[in-house]
C-alpha positions in Angstrom: -0.1 -0.2 0.1 1.3 3.5 -0.9 0.8 5.5 2.1 1.0 9.6 2.5 1.6 10.9 5.9 0.8 14.5 5.4 2.5 17.2 7.7 4.6 14.8 9.8 8.4 15.7 10.2 8.4 13.4 13.5 8.0 10.2 11.0 6.4 8.3 14.1 3.2 7.4 11.8 5.5 7.0 8.6 7.7 4.5 10.4 4.9 2.4 11.9 3.7 1.7 8.3 7.2 1.2 7.0 7.9 -1.5 9.7 4.9 -3.3 8.1 6.3 -3.5 4.5 4.2 -0.5 3.2 5.6 2.1 0.8 5.1 5.0 3.3 6.4 8.6 3.1 6.2 11.6 5.1 5.8 15.0 3.7 6.3 18.3 5.6 7.7 21.9 4.9 10.1 20.9 7.6 12.9 18.4 7.2 12.4 14.9 8.8 13.7 14.2 12.5 14.5 10.7 11.8 15.8 8.9 8.4 14.8 11.4 5.7 15.1 8.8 2.9 11.2 8.5 2.9 10.7 12.0 3.6 9.4 14.6 1.2 10.1 18.5 2.1 7.6 20.5 0.4 4.0 21.5 0.0 2.1 18.3 0.3 -0.5 19.9 -2.1 1.6 19.3 -5.0 1.7 15.5 -4.6 -1.8 14.6 -3.2 -2.5 13.3 -7.0 0.5 10.9 -7.1 -1.3 7.7 -6.6 -1.5 7.2 -2.8 -3.8 4.5 -1.5 -4.1 6.0 2.1 -3.3 9.4 3.6 -3.1 10.2 7.2 -2.8 13.9 7.7 -2.0 16.3 10.3 -2.7 19.8 9.5 -1.8 22.4 11.6 -4.2 23.3 14.4 -3.1 26.7 15.6 -5.9 28.5 14.1 -8.3 25.6 14.4 -8.5 24.1 17.9 -10.6 25.5 20.5 -7.5 26.2 22.8 -6.6 28.9 20.9 -10.3 30.5 20.5 -9.3 33.7 22.6 -7.0 34.8 19.4 -9.4 34.0 16.8 -10.9 37.6 16.4 -7.7 38.8 15.3 -6.5 35.8 13.1 -9.3 35.9 10.6 -7.3 35.6 7.4 -5.0 32.8 9.1 -8.0 30.9 10.1 -9.6 31.1 6.8 -6.3 29.8 5.2 -6.2 26.9 7.8 -10.0 26.0 7.0 -8.9 25.8 3.1 -6.1 23.8 3.7 -8.0 21.2 5.9 -10.4 20.9 3.0 -8.0 20.6 0.4 -6.6 17.6 2.4 -10.4 16.2 3.0 -10.8 16.2 -0.8 -7.8 14.9 -2.0 -8.0 12.3 -4.8 -7.1 9.4 -2.6 -9.4 6.5 -1.5 -8.7 6.5 2.2 -8.1 9.6 4.1 -7.9 10.1 8.0 -7.3 13.8 9.2 -6.2 14.3 12.7 -7.0 17.6 14.8 -7.7 18.5 18.4 -11.2 19.6 19.3 -11.8 22.6 17.1 -13.8 24.6 14.7 -14.1 22.0 12.0 -16.7 20.3 13.8 -19.1 23.2 12.9 -17.4 24.7 9.7 -17.7 21.4 8.0 -18.7 18.2 10.0 -18.0 16.3 13.4 -15.2 13.9 13.4 -16.1 10.1 12.9 -14.5 9.5 16.4 -12.4 11.1 19.2 -9.4 9.0 20.8 -7.4 9.4 23.7 -3.4 8.3 24.3 -4.7 6.2 27.2 -6.7 3.9 24.9 -3.3 3.0 23.0 -1.0 2.2 25.7 0.0 5.9 26.8 -1.4 7.2 30.6 -2.2 10.8 29.2 -4.9 12.7 27.8 -5.2 14.4 24.6 -8.7 14.5 22.9 -8.1 14.0 19.4 -10.7 14.0 16.4 -10.5 11.8 13.5 -12.1 12.6 10.1 -12.5 9.3 8.2 -13.1 8.6 4.6 -13.5 5.0 3.8 -11.7 3.9 7.1 -13.3 2.1 10.1 -12.9 3.8 13.3 -9.8 2.9 15.4 -10.1 0.3 18.1 -8.6 0.9 21.2 -5.5 -1.6 21.4 -4.5 -1.1 25.3 -6.4 0.6 27.6 -4.2 2.1 30.7 -4.4 3.9 33.8 -3.2 7.5 34.2 -4.9 10.4 32.9 -1.9 13.0 32.9 -2.6 16.0 30.8 1.2 16.3 29.7 0.6 18.7 27.0 -0.7 21.6 29.3 2.1 20.7 31.8 4.8 21.3 29.3 7.1 24.3 30.1 6.9 27.2 27.5 10.0 27.2 25.0 10.8 27.1 21.4 10.2 23.4 20.9 6.9 23.1 22.7 5.0 23.1 19.5 7.1 20.2 18.3 6.5 18.0 21.4 2.6 18.7 21.0 2.6 17.9 17.6 4.1 14.4 17.7 1.6 11.4 17.3 1.9 9.0 20.0 3.5 5.8 19.0 0.7 3.5 20.4 -1.6 5.6 18.2 0.6 5.2 15.1 1.0 1.4 15.7 -2.9 1.0 15.8 -3.2 3.2 12.6 -0.7 0.9 10.7 -2.0 -2.6 12.2 -5.7 -1.7 11.7 -5.7 0.6 8.6 -2.5 -1.2 6.9 -4.3 -4.3 6.8 -7.5 -3.2 4.7 -7.5 -4.2 0.8 -7.2 -1.5 -1.8 -10.2 0.2 -3.0 -8.7 2.1 -6.0 -8.4 5.6 -6.9 -11.2 7.8 -6.0 -12.7 10.3 -8.3 -12.0 14.0 -7.8 -15.4 15.6 -6.3 -16.3 18.8 -5.6 -15.4 20.5 -2.4 -18.1 20.4 0.5 -19.1 23.8 1.4 -18.0 25.2 4.8 -19.8 27.9 6.7 -17.1 29.9 5.6 -18.3 29.9 2.0 
């Protein structure tokens, strides 16, 4: 299976698929933190039509997440651009798509996510409620529910790398994606469809 992990520089999800024999690539404007052999530095929009079977996308959430709502009124242009980018990913000509984002405005500007997941459902005793918008993919099943509900993200000290730590996918979640979605049969290339309208339009 050809797998594209969009907006990922950490390679956590990409490597989970590589370990299971998939032709997996990450793409981000930043260089890869791990082995760059399967990483594309650039704008992911330029490669969406390159024949992928599955895309897992992590669009930037700065202007979409409710945690930043107090700044929305001052970031109207940035928010419009973030919504437009999210929808480009949602409408990519790829048969199976998962888009990951925190609780945010896309639930009302487009539609509610198909499911919310937490790290503690996948072996990490922490909380980070994350929505998954799915196309031709089943919801992820928890793999190892553990005790502990530490909100590590909020406890992180300020610093220039805080955003980097916040953006990484948990290894347990990446493994579940690769094991469950990577085992699905191919469904063929999806036809390009008109972009669904959001409340911005």
